Structures are given as structure tokens and as C-alpha cells.
N, C-alpha and C positions, 0 to 999 in steps of 0.2 A: 717429417719436416713440414713446416707451415707452407712453404712454397710448393710442396708436392700436392697440396689439396687442389681439387678442381676449382676453376675460377668462380663458378656459381656457388660452390660451397663456401669459399672465402667471402664472397659478397654477402651471403646469408648470415655468416658469423658477424661481420662488421655491422650489418643492418641490426641485428639483435643487440649488439653492444651500444650503438648510438641511440637505441630506443630505451635504454636504461636497464638492460638485463645484466646480471652479474656474470662473472666468468664461469662459476659453477652451474648456474642455470642454463647458460649457453651450452655448456658441456652436456647437460641432460637433454636439451632440446635437439642438438645436432649429432650427438654421438661422437664428437671429436674431443680428444683428451684436452684437459685444461692447459697443459703445458704448451701444446700446439696452438691453442687459441691465444695464449699470452704472447707467444713468439710472433704470431701474425699481427696482433694488436700493436706490439712494440715496433714492428717493421712498418706497418701502415702509419702509425702515429708519428714516427720519425720523418716519414715522407710528407705528412700533413704539415709538420712544423716548417719544413723548407718551402712547401707550397704557400703557406700563409705569409711567410717572410717575403716571398716574391710578389704576391698579389696585393697585399694590403699596403699599398704605397700611394703617395700623392692624394691622401684623403682630405676631402673638404668637409670638416665636421665643425658644427657651431658650438656645441656644448658637450663636453666629455665629463663623465663622472667616474671616479676611481674608488675602489674598495678592495678589501682583502678578505679571503675566505679561509678559515682554519681547517686543516686536516692533519693527518700524521702518517708517517712511514715506519713500518715495523712495529712500533708501539708508541704510546703517548710519552711525552718528554719526561714526566716524573717516574716512568717505569724503566727508563734506560739504565743500563749498567754504567757504573762510574766511568769506565774506559771509553764509553761511547757518547757521553754527554756532549763533548765538543765536536762530534762528527756532524757536519752540516747536512749529510744525506739521510740522517735518521731522526726519529722523534717528530716534534711538531713542525709542520710546514704550512706555508701560506701561499694561496693563489691570488696574486694581484691581477685585477681586471680593470681595463679601461673600456667603458661602455658609453656609446654615443646616445644622448637623450632622444634625438630625432629619428635616426635611422635604425636604432637598436643594434648597431654593429658592435661586436667585440673587436675594437681596433688594435689592442695590444694586451699582452698578459705576461706575467713572470711567475716563476715558482721558486720558493726558497724560504729561508728564515725571515722573520719579520725584523729586518735590520736595515741599517743605513745603506749598505752596499747593494742589496737587492732592490731597495726602493729607488736608489739612484739609477741603476741599470734599467729598471722599469720605465722611469721617466725619460731617460735618453732614448729608449726604443720608441716610446710614444711620440716624442718630439720629432723623431726622424721620419715618422709616417704622415704627419699632418702638414698640409700646405696652406691652411686657412690663415689669413691675417688676423692676429689677435683673437684666437679662439678662447672660449671660456672653459675653465676646469674647476670642478668641485670635488673635494675629498672630505674624509672624516678628519678627526683631530690628531691622527698619528703624527708624532713630532718630527719624523724624518722627512715628511712631505715638503715643507716650505723650502728648505735648502736644495732638495732634489729638483723641485720645479724651477727654482731660480737658476740652478746650474744648467738645466736642460733647455729651458725656454727663454731665459733672460727676462727682460721686461715686456716681451712680445706676447703676453697672455693676460687674460683676466682671471685671476685665481682667488678662490675663497674656500674656507673650511666651515663645515657645520659640525658642531659638537653637541651630541645628544646625551641626555641624562635619563637613566632608567631607574625605576623603583622596584623593589622586590614584588613579585606577583602575589595577588591575593590568594590564588590557588596554592596550597602547600605542596612542598616537594620540589624536586629538581626539574620537573618537566613543565612547570608553569611558565608561560611566556612573560617576559618582562614588560613593564608598563612605561611608556614614554611620558615623562613628567615635565621636561624642559628641553629646549634646544637654543643654541646660540650660533649665530652666523658671524664669521670673522672675515673682514677684508684683508687679504694678504697683498695683492697687487692688482692694479688696473680695474677696480670696481668702484662705482659711485654708491652713495647711500641708497638710491633707488634700486640699483642692481643687486643689492644684498639679498633681496627677497628671492632672487633667482638661484641662489646657492642651494643645491639640492643633491642628495645621493639616493633618493627613493627609487629611481629607475634601476640603478645598478644593484641596489639591495633586492629589488624584485627579481632581477636576473640571477641573483644568488640562489633563489628558490628553484629556478630552472636548472641551474648547474647541479644542485643537490638532488633534483629529481631524476636527471638523466645520467648522472655520473655516480655510480654506487659508492665510489671511494670517498664521496663527500656526504653521503646520506647519513643523517644523525641517527644514533641509537640503532645501528645495524651492524652486521658482521663484515661489511665490506671495508677493506682498507688495503693500502699498497704495501707490498713487502720490499719494494725497491723504488727509489726516486725515479729511476728510468721508466718504470711502469706507470707511475703517476704522470710524468711528463708526456708520455705517449698517449695516455687516455685523455688528457686535457687537450692536446693538439687535435686529436680525432674529433672530440666534441666540438671544439671551436670551429673547425673547418666545416663540419656538417651543419652546425647551427647557422653560420654565416651564409653558406651557399645553398643549402638544401631545405632548411626548415622555414616555412612561411610563417611570419610573425602575425599574430591575431590583430595587432593594432595597425600596422602598415599595409597588411594584405599582400605583402611581397616579402622576399627574403631580405635580411639586413644588407647583404652584398648588393642586391638590386637597388634598395633604397639609397645606398651610399654611392651608386654609380660605378661600382666595381665590375658588375656584369649586367647583362640585359635580360636574363631569363632565370627561371628556377632550375637548379641543377638536380638531376637524379643522382642517387648514390653511385650508380654505375659510372656516370660521367665524372664524378669527383674522384673515384678510384682510378679511372683512366688518366685523369689529369695529373695525378701525383706519381 
């Protein structure tokens, strides 16, 4: 049982996970069976979700950027058996991330299909956490965002979308990076012509790289993936909690939680595990 492991062994396992190690590599490094590691990760991740829900409140954020990151559970959508195609817990999944441009805080996130219902829930959760008068929000061109933002924030937000167009890479093959050829900024609500230049998703897209680096379930062209949606949700909650409270950002020189005024010091992993 995961809870029978010594406290220091549990802490060592969690430390390896938040530093980007896979379940099987942690098994090889610690000698603990992968099933025990996964049970521990799900237990700690579930508590991290409750911890984040309680601590990330009354946030004063100036400019939040939102984006979605693709992954899959079980197998990719096109590989699903016909009976499982409509199962919302299998196949392609998206991690919605709300990222503050100034403090680098992950203020809110949601996991699920890229659909209207999940987008709406994501925006309601974000609106419930921000207390800033008329904050700014930037997103990509996903069509579900405008109505979701309108329902969650009303007119008390400056919201715009940036639509980017990419060309086929010069490098042949599937691994060549796309080339940005054009972008269009659209005013949705509360933005003037001058403010249109501030519409940006570059910071949250850069954070996507951090997520893919430290969460093996999101790393491209690797063997890491989630067999259950519960496992994916737990891994994301653990990463977000550690990122916000324990990881010092190279730009702000403090943790995102410190920059956002949520806490006044850098948390050690032991303190985070004690808090949850």
C-alpha cells in the first residue's frame, strides 16, 4: 500500500515525479513498484487539487492568458474502438490553462474534451478566483471562448482573441516546426484600438513547454501517457501545486504564488506535502 511507505520515501517519490521523471523511471530509481507509485501520486494529486481550490482565491491579476494543451488517455481518438468513441474519459483530452502574464501564476485549469461544456466550466472557475476590476483576458481563436467568457465575466473584462496562421515547415516530415506567417487580433469586449496590441498568448504558450517538460504525460513523441483520466488529473494537480508554490520562476526570481501575493515565501516540497 502507498500509505505504508515511510514518509521520506514518499517524499522522494513525489520529488522525482515533479522533476519530470516517468513512473517507470521512478520505479527503477526507488525500487518501489509502479502500482504503488501511481496510487501515491493519485492520492497526493487529489489532495493538491483541494489545496489549490482553497488557496487560489481573491487573486488580483492584470492580464490572464488562456490556452489548451492536447494529450490523450488510453489511446489517441482515432484508435478508440467504436463503443468507446463517445466515452468522455478516453481518447483525446485537453488541459485548459489560465496563466497570468505578470506573476506567471497558473490561476486555474480544467481537463476534458475540447468542447463548449468544459470551456464554460473553465471560465466560470477562473472568474470565481479573480477579484481585479476589469482584468484583461487573451485567448486563441477557439470558438467556444467568447460565449464562455461572456457568461462567466459579463462585461466586466477586457477580452480579445489572437488568431495565428501557420505554414507548412520547410523541413520535410512530421517533426518540422510550423512557421508563423500571420496573426490577427480581434476585439471581443472592453478593448480599444490601442489595447489590441496587448492581446497575447505567448506567455501561456511558453508555459506549455514547461508543462510538457515536467509532465511526461504531455511530452511529445514519448512513451508517456495516461491510462486513466483520474491519473492525468492527479498528475496535473501535483504539477500545478509544485509549480505555483515551490518552483522559483527565472523571470520574477520568486515563485508565482509569491508574485501573486498568495504566500510570502518559497515553499519546500515537504511543506507542500504537509499542507495538503
